[in-house]
Backbone as JSON, one array per atom type, in Angstrom:
{
  "sequence": "MTKRLATPYACGAALTHADAMITTLIWYMQDRMDEVLSPSAHAALISLAEHCEALPAFRAAAPSDLEAMPRS",
  "N": [[11.34, -19.74, -20.04], [10.23, -20.22, -17.36], [11.06, -17.98, -15.76], [9.52, -16.05, -16.89], [7.14, -16.35, -15.81], [3.95, -15.15, -14.5], [2.11, -14.0, -11.64], [-1.34, -15.02, -10.47], [-1.36, -16.8, -12.25], [-0.07, -18.05, -15.47], [0.24, -15.59, -17.3], [-0.55, -13.4, -15.67], [-3.1, -11.86, -13.64], [-5.27, -13.35, -14.66], [-6.74, -16.34, -15.73], [-5.5, -18.0, -18.76], [-5.49, -19.23, -21.98], [-2.85, -20.04, -22.26], [-2.39, -20.97, -19.55], [-3.77, -23.35, -19.56], [-2.55, -24.78, -21.67], [0.08, -25.09, -20.68], [-0.39, -26.35, -18.19], [-1.6, -28.72, -19.38], [0.52, -29.57, -20.72], [2.65, -29.93, -18.6], [1.34, -32.09, -16.96], [1.43, -34.02, -18.95], [4.1, -34.39, -19.42], [4.97, -35.12, -16.83], [3.42, -37.51, -16.6], [4.5, -39.22, -18.74], [7.29, -38.72, -19.17], [8.75, -38.6, -16.79], [11.18, -38.15, -15.79], [12.42, -35.91, -17.33], [11.53, -33.46, -16.13], [12.71, -31.32, -13.81], [12.2, -31.04, -10.12], [13.25, -28.85, -8.92], [14.26, -27.0, -10.8], [12.08, -26.84, -12.45], [10.09, -25.95, -10.8], [8.19, -23.58, -10.63], [6.74, -23.91, -12.76], [5.58, -26.35, -12.31], [4.19, -25.82, -10.02], [2.49, -24.15, -11.1], [0.74, -25.5, -13.08], [-0.22, -27.29, -10.66], [-1.66, -25.74, -9.52], [-3.56, -24.83, -11.45], [-4.81, -27.49, -11.78], [-6.28, -27.85, -9.57], [-8.32, -26.22, -10.19], [-12.15, -26.19, -10.76], [-12.88, -26.3, -13.28], [-10.93, -27.74, -14.52], [-10.43, -30.07, -12.95], [-12.99, -31.36, -13.75], [-12.31, -31.78, -16.65], [-10.66, -33.81, -16.28], [-8.89, -36.73, -17.47], [-10.64, -39.72, -16.95], [-9.86, -43.17, -14.97], [-10.33, -44.92, -16.86], [-10.05, -43.68, -19.3], [-7.44, -43.23, -19.51], [-4.21, -42.94, -21.23], [-2.65, -45.82, -22.71], [0.55, -47.4, -21.53], [3.14, -47.7, -23.54]],
  "CA": [[10.04, -19.74, -19.58], [10.02, -20.13, -15.92], [11.43, -16.58, -15.28], [8.49, -15.03, -17.47], [5.74, -16.53, -15.39], [3.45, -14.05, -13.61], [1.14, -14.77, -10.92], [-1.27, -16.28, -10.14], [-1.58, -17.25, -13.84], [1.2, -17.83, -16.29], [0.32, -13.98, -17.66], [-0.93, -12.45, -14.64], [-4.15, -12.19, -12.8], [-6.54, -14.2, -15.38], [-6.53, -17.55, -16.37], [-5.8, -17.64, -20.05], [-5.09, -20.46, -22.63], [-1.59, -20.39, -21.81], [-2.4, -21.78, -18.38], [-4.15, -24.53, -19.93], [-1.55, -25.43, -22.51], [1.24, -25.37, -19.74], [-1.14, -27.64, -17.36], [-1.55, -30.18, -20.17], [2.13, -29.95, -20.88], [3.13, -30.66, -17.47], [0.59, -33.19, -16.82], [1.75, -35.22, -19.89], [5.48, -34.55, -19.09], [5.14, -35.93, -15.66], [2.91, -38.84, -16.94], [5.2, -40.03, -19.56], [8.6, -38.27, -19.03], [8.83, -37.69, -15.47], [12.51, -37.67, -15.64], [12.73, -34.61, -17.9], [11.19, -32.47, -15.14], [13.17, -31.28, -12.33], [11.44, -30.48, -9.27], [13.72, -27.55, -8.51], [14.29, -26.26, -11.88], [10.78, -26.34, -12.77], [9.17, -25.68, -9.82], [7.3, -22.57, -11.1], [5.65, -24.37, -14.05], [4.85, -27.5, -11.77], [3.42, -25.18, -9.15], [1.24, -23.22, -11.85], [-0.11, -26.6, -13.17], [-0.92, -27.97, -9.64], [-2.66, -24.6, -8.99], [-4.65, -24.93, -12.23], [-5.48, -28.76, -11.87], [-7.37, -27.67, -8.47], [-9.72, -25.56, -10.24], [-13.23, -27.21, -10.84], [-13.03, -26.82, -14.77], [-9.71, -28.82, -14.6], [-10.96, -31.45, -12.45], [-13.81, -31.88, -14.64], [-12.03, -32.31, -17.45], [-9.44, -34.87, -16.14], [-9.39, -37.82, -17.69], [-10.47, -41.02, -15.79], [-8.65, -44.06, -15.23], [-10.77, -45.65, -18.11], [-9.38, -42.93, -20.5], [-5.77, -42.97, -19.36], [-3.53, -43.56, -22.38], [-1.92, -46.79, -22.39], [1.79, -47.2, -21.9], [3.74, -48.77, -24.73]],
  "C": [[9.56, -19.46, -18.3], [9.99, -18.91, -15.32], [10.37, -15.6, -15.82], [7.22, -15.27, -16.9], [5.15, -15.37, -14.58], [2.7, -14.78, -12.52], [-0.27, -14.43, -10.61], [-1.17, -17.24, -11.27], [-0.37, -17.09, -14.69], [1.39, -16.17, -16.82], [-0.29, -13.09, -17.0], [-2.19, -12.94, -13.95], [-5.16, -13.17, -13.39], [-6.13, -15.37, -15.86], [-6.67, -17.5, -18.02], [-5.43, -19.06, -20.99], [-3.72, -20.68, -22.49], [-1.56, -21.1, -20.76], [-2.82, -23.35, -18.89], [-3.34, -25.4, -20.76], [-0.36, -25.78, -21.54], [0.72, -26.38, -18.84], [-1.05, -29.0, -18.11], [-0.29, -30.49, -20.34], [2.61, -30.77, -19.89], [2.68, -31.86, -17.19], [1.15, -34.3, -17.8], [3.28, -35.45, -19.64], [5.53, -35.47, -17.87], [4.58, -37.31, -15.93], [4.18, -39.67, -17.85], [6.78, -39.69, -19.56], [9.14, -37.81, -17.57], [10.32, -37.35, -15.18], [13.22, -36.22, -16.26], [12.3, -33.3, -17.06], [11.93, -32.28, -14.06], [12.38, -30.35, -11.26], [11.87, -28.83, -9.04], [13.94, -26.58, -9.81], [13.22, -25.92, -12.6], [9.71, -26.01, -11.84], [7.97, -24.68, -9.94], [6.35, -23.21, -11.92], [4.78, -25.6, -13.23], [3.89, -26.92, -10.86], [2.13, -24.6, -9.89], [0.33, -24.64, -12.37], [-0.76, -27.24, -12.06], [-2.12, -26.88, -9.26], [-3.79, -24.61, -9.92], [-5.58, -26.41, -12.25], [-6.52, -28.64, -10.67], [-8.44, -26.79, -8.78], [-10.83, -26.48, -10.94], [-13.25, -27.47, -12.55], [-12.0, -27.86, -15.1], [-9.88, -30.06, -14.13], [-12.13, -32.0, -13.17], [-13.41, -32.43, -15.86], [-10.89, -33.31, -17.63], [-9.87, -36.06, -16.65], [-9.56, -39.24, -16.66], [-9.69, -42.1, -15.85], [-9.18, -44.91, -16.72], [-10.27, -45.08, -19.42], [-8.0, -42.39, -20.7], [-5.28, -43.65, -20.91], [-2.62, -44.93, -22.09], [-0.47, -46.37, -22.5], [2.4, -48.03, -22.72], [5.0, -49.43, -23.99]]
}
């Protein structure tokens, strides 16, 4: 999947549903399964997620500390 990413978004020049899905998946994996993601092997996916998370719509939708999922 990393090799198929376009720029600046997953499918090219426009933000799509794929970007939202990848970003939420990367966020979840970093939050719950950090050891699964390799910063070097998954750099493109992590970079895409960071790019999307900086967008106003993603920042507005980010969960607050009160909404964070409890760890088991």
